[in-house]
N, C-alpha and C positions, 0 to 999 in steps of 0.2 A: 505493498500498501502505499502510495507517494503525498506526498500535502506540498502544496505553496504554490507561489503571489509570480504574478508580473506585473506589470501595470505600462501599459507607453508610453512615453515622456510628451511635455509637448509640440505639438507640431501646428504647422502657422505655413501649407504652402498655400490660402488665398491668397492673391495678389491685390484685391481692392478691400482687404481687412485693412483696421487700421490697427488691430489687438485680435486676442485670441486669448485665449485661457482652457486648457484642456484641463481637468482635474480624473481622475480615475481610481479603481479601487474591485480588487479583484480576486478572487481564491479556486486554486485545483484543484482536484478528489481524482488516482487513479490507480487503479490496484484491483486485484480476482476480475480483469476481466470486461466492470467498469470506470467509465470517463465521466467524469462530470468538472464544469466550470461555472461559476457567476463569475459575470463584471458588468458595472455598471457606470456612467459615467457620464458625467456636468462639462457641458461647453459652452462657453458664454462668447460672443463678437458683434465687433462696430465694425462699422465700414465704413470707410471714408467718405462715404454721400448719405449721408448724417439722414438724407429725407428717402430713401429709398426702402420703397413695401411690395414684393413679393415670394414666392418663393416660402424659403425659413424665417426672410426678416421682415420688421414689422419696425418704423422709422426709423432706417438701420442698424437696428442689432436684435442678437436675435440671442434667445437662451433655451438650449438643446440639454434634455435627459434621455439617458438609455438603456436599457434593461437588458439586459442576455441573460440569457439560461441552458446550457446545453449539454447535454450528455447521450451514450455513447454503452451497449453494451455489444463486446465481441460472442458472435455463434458462436461460431466458427471458430476457434484460437489462432490467434494471425494470421485470418482469409479474412472470416465476413463479417463487419461490424453494423449495428443496425443504430442509427443514428438518430437523433432531434434533436428540435431548440426552440426555444418562443421567446420573443422579442418586443420590447413597446418604446415606442420611439415618442417622447410628448415635443413640443416646439411651440416656443412662444406667436408663434405665427399660424396654426393649427390651429384646424378650428373644432376637431377631437385626436387623441388620439390615435397613433398608429402599433396595431400589434402584429405580427407578422407569427406564423406557426409554421416547422418544417420538420419532415421527416423525408428517412433514404437513409439508403442501403450502399456499404464502400466495399469493393472486394482487392485485399492484398495479391499481387502478382509477386514472387521474388521476395519474401520475406515484404517488403514497403520500398521498396523500388519502383514496385509498378502500381498505379492505384488506378482505378475506372470504378465507378459512383453516382447513383442516380437520384435524383430527390425531389420533393416537389412542396409548391412553401404555398399557402393560405394569407393573404393577408385580408385583415378585416382595417376599414379607415383608409384603406391606401393614401397614403403620399398625404394625411392627414386632415384628407375627403369625408365629411360626412357618410356611412352607407356607402363609401363606393368600396368593389371586393374586385381581387385579381387574385389567380393561379395562376403560376409556373412554374412547368419542369423543366428540369435540368438531367443533361446527362454526360457525365468528362469522363474525360481521362485525363493524370499527370502522371509526367515521368520523371526519376532521375530525383524527387520534392523529397 
């Protein structure tokens, strides 16, 4: 059983942002074929144009809060993993909270050198829009990761 935490440092890559601040808290738990992690992020950003309203921004600034819970279970040791996640995103200019649910299956080849995965995501109040629903299916392959 392993437990630990990793939090990303402050990242500001948006050229229009005058000020951006990011704070994260997280925790990780792995062992006995199970994995899980929880992460909370709070992001505040101010634009150079203090009058802009659109997307995430209202009057040139935004506050984002994101909570993510991920989990997985190795169905077949080192080969097949069932994974799922839940994410909640609130933004100061969103009409409602964005909820996202994901379930997927991962297949590992040559230990962990190659990964084939498929997942389905169900978004409720997508992009902070009341009643907006979005369903996404994905298949992907990842090599030498």
